[in-house]
C-alpha positions in Angstrom: -6.9 -30.9 21.9 -4.2 -33.1 20.4 -4.9 -35.8 17.8 -2.4 -38.4 16.6 -1.9 -36.9 13.2 -3.7 -33.6 13.3 -3.9 -30.5 15.4 -6.4 -27.7 14.7 -5.2 -24.3 15.7 -8.3 -22.1 15.8 -6.2 -18.9 15.4 -5.5 -20.0 11.7 -8.9 -18.5 11.0 -7.4 -15.1 11.5 -4.8 -15.8 8.8 -7.6 -17.1 6.6 -9.7 -14.0 7.1 -6.7 -11.8 6.2 -6.1 -13.8 3.0 -9.8 -13.6 2.0 -9.8 -9.8 2.6 -6.6 -9.4 0.5 -8.1 -11.5 -2.4 -11.3 -9.5 -2.4 -9.4 -6.2 -2.5 -7.2 -7.5 -5.3 -10.2 -8.5 -7.3 -11.9 -5.1 -6.8 -8.9 -3.2 -8.0 -8.5 -5.4 -11.0 -12.2 -5.1 -11.8 -12.2 -1.3 -11.5 -9.0 -0.9 -13.5 -10.2 -3.1 -16.3 -13.5 -1.3 -16.5 -12.1 2.2 -16.7 -9.1 1.3 -18.8 -11.6 0.9 -21.6 -12.9 4.4 -21.2 -10.9 7.1 -23.0 -10.5 10.5 -21.5 -12.1 13.3 -23.6 -9.1 15.6 -23.3 -7.0 13.0 -25.1 -4.1 13.2 -22.6 -1.9 10.2 -21.8 -0.9 9.1 -18.3 2.6 10.3 -19.0 1.4 13.7 -20.2 -0.8 14.1 -17.2 2.0 13.3 -14.8 4.4 15.8 -16.4 1.7 18.5 -16.4 0.8 18.0 -12.7 4.5 18.1 -11.7 5.0 21.3 -13.8 1.9 23.0 -12.5 3.1 22.3 -8.9 6.5 23.7 -9.5 8.2 20.3 -9.1 11.2 20.4 -11.4 13.4 17.8 -9.8 11.2 14.8 -10.5 11.1 13.1 -13.9 8.5 10.7 -15.3 9.7 7.4 -16.9 8.0 4.6 -18.7 8.8 1.2 -17.5 7.9 -2.4 -18.3 5.6 -4.3 -16.1 1.9 -5.0 -15.5 -0.7 -2.2 -15.6 -0.5 -1.7 -11.8 3.3 -1.5 -11.5 3.5 2.2 -10.9 5.4 4.0 -8.1 7.2 7.1 -7.1 10.9 6.7 -6.1 11.6 9.8 -3.9 15.4 9.2 -3.5 15.9 9.0 -7.3 13.4 11.7 -8.1 11.4 9.6 -10.6 7.8 8.6 -11.1 7.7 5.2 -12.9 4.7 4.4 -14.9 4.0 1.1 -16.7 3.7 1.2 -20.4 -0.1 0.7 -20.2 -0.4 3.7 -18.0 2.2 6.0 -19.5 0.9 5.7 -23.1 -2.8 5.3 -22.3 -5.5 7.9 -22.5 -7.9 5.9 -20.3 -9.5 7.2 -17.1 -7.7 4.5 -15.2 -4.3 5.6 -16.5 -4.9 9.2 -15.7 -6.0 8.5 -12.1 -3.0 6.3 -11.5 -0.5 8.7 -13.0 -2.0 11.6 -10.9 -1.9 9.4 -7.8 1.9 9.0 -8.1 2.2 12.7 -8.6 0.2 13.1 -5.4 3.1 11.3 -3.6 5.6 13.7 -5.2 3.5 16.7 -4.0 3.5 15.2 -0.5 7.3 15.1 -0.4 7.4 18.7 -1.8 5.1 19.9 1.0 6.8 17.8 3.7 3.6 15.9 4.5 3.9 14.6 8.1 2.6 11.1 7.6 5.2 10.6 4.8 8.0 11.8 7.2 6.7 9.4 9.9 6.5 6.5 7.5 10.0 7.1 6.2 11.4 7.5 9.7 9.9 4.1 10.7 10.4 2.2 7.4 13.9 0.7 8.4 12.5 -0.6 11.7 9.3 -1.8 9.9 11.3 -3.7 7.3 13.3 -5.3 10.1 10.2 -6.1 12.1 8.4 -7.8 9.2 11.3 -10.1 8.5 12.7 -10.6 12.1 9.6 -10.5 14.3 8.4 -14.1 13.9 12.0 -15.6 13.8 12.7 -13.9 17.1 9.5 -15.4 18.6 10.5 -18.8 17.3 14.0 -18.4 18.9 12.3 -17.6 22.1 10.3 -20.8 21.9 13.3 -22.9 21.0 15.2 -21.6 24.0 12.7 -23.2 26.5 10.1 -20.5 25.9 12.1 -17.4 26.7 9.3 -14.9 27.5 11.6 -11.9 26.9 12.6 -13.0 23.4 9.0 -13.8 22.5 7.7 -10.5 23.7 10.5 -8.7 21.9 9.5 -10.5 18.7 5.9 -9.5 19.1 6.8 -5.8 19.7 9.2 -5.8 16.7 6.4 -7.3 14.5 4.0 -4.7 15.9 6.2 -1.9 14.5 5.8 -3.3 11.0 2.0 -3.3 11.6 2.0 0.3 12.8 3.8 1.4 9.6 1.1 -0.4 7.6 -1.4 1.8 9.4 0.6 4.9 8.7 0.6 4.0 5.0 -3.1 4.4 4.8 -3.4 8.2 5.3 -0.4 8.6 2.9 -2.2 6.6 0.1 -5.6 8.2 0.7 -4.1 11.7 0.7 -2.2 11.0 -2.5 -5.4 10.0 -4.2 -7.2 13.0 -2.9 -4.5 15.3 -4.2 -4.6 13.4 -7.6 -8.4 14.0 -8.0 -8.0 17.7 -7.1 -5.3 18.2 -9.7 -7.2 16.3 -12.4 -10.2 18.6 -11.9 -8.3 21.8 -11.2 -6.2 21.6 -14.4 -9.2 20.6 -16.5 -7.8 17.2 -17.4 -11.1 15.3 -16.8 -14.8 16.0 -16.8 -16.8 15.5 -13.6 -18.0 12.1 -14.9 -14.4 11.1 -15.7 -13.3 12.2 -12.3 -15.8 9.9 -10.7 -14.4 7.0 -12.7 -10.9 7.9 -11.6 -12.0 8.1 -8.0 -13.5 4.6 -8.2 -10.2 3.2 -9.5 -8.2 5.0 -6.8 -10.6 3.9 -4.1 -10.3 0.3 -5.2 -6.5 0.6 -5.3 -6.5 2.1 -1.7 -8.5 -0.9 -0.5 -5.4 -3.1 -1.2 -3.5 -1.1 1.4 -6.5 -1.4 3.8 -6.5 -5.1 3.2 -2.7 -5.4 3.8 -3.1 -3.5 7.1 -6.0 -5.6 8.2 -4.1 -8.8 7.4 -1.1 -7.5 9.4 -3.3 -6.7 12.3 -4.9 -10.1 12.3 -1.5 -11.7 12.2 -0.3 -9.6 15.1 -3.5 -10.6 17.0 -2.8 -14.2 16.3 0.7 -13.9 17.7 -0.6 -12.2 20.8 -3.2 -14.9 21.3 -0.7 -17.7 20.8 2.3 -16.3 22.7 1.5 -13.0 24.4 0.0 -14.3 27.6 2.2 -17.2 28.1 5.1 -17.5 30.6 8.0 -19.8 30.8 7.2 -23.0 32.7 9.6 -23.6 35.6 
C-alpha cells in the first residue's frame, strides 16, 4: 500500500534480522575474547611463540609470523605473501585468547599446506564473489531503470548469489582452522585441558561472526528474490 510520504517494505525485516544477528555475534566474540584475554596460559607462551612453534612442528618453513598494529581481533593469514599477521595484543600476550587466535591462523596455513579442498574452492570463486558482492545489486538496479529488464535483474540476482555461496564455503574453512588449532595446542602441550576449553570458547565465538555474515547474506539474497525474482517486465 502506498502512502503520501511513507512506504513500508515488509522485506526490510530480513535486513533488520541480519543486522541483529551480526550485532549479537560481534558482542559474543568481544565478550569471549575479553574474558579469556585476562586468563594467562600456564605454559607462559606468547601468541607469537605459539604460532612459530606450530608452523615449525608442521614443517611449514615458507610462512613467517609478523606483529602488526591494530585492534585485538585484527589477525589474518596472507597466503600469497606467506605471512601470518598477529596484532600486538595477540603476538605479545600469554592469554588463552591470544593462543587460540594465533593457533587458528596457523590452522589456515596448515590448510594451504595440505591443499584443503574448501580452501581451494573458496580461492577459485573469490574473484567472482568479490565482483558479485559489489556488482549484483547495481546490475539489478540497472535492470529496473531500463524499464524492468528481467534478464538484467535475474543476472544481478545470480551474480549476488555467487557471493553468498562463497560466504557459505567460508564456514567449513573457518571451523576447520579452529579445529586444527585446538588439536595443535593440545598435541604440542601448549595448553591444559581447561585452557583448551577456554580457547575453544573464543574460537567458537569468532566463528559465529562468519555464521552471522553468511546468514545476513542469505537474508539479503532472499529479499532480492522476493522483491524482484518473480516479476516480469510489463508490456
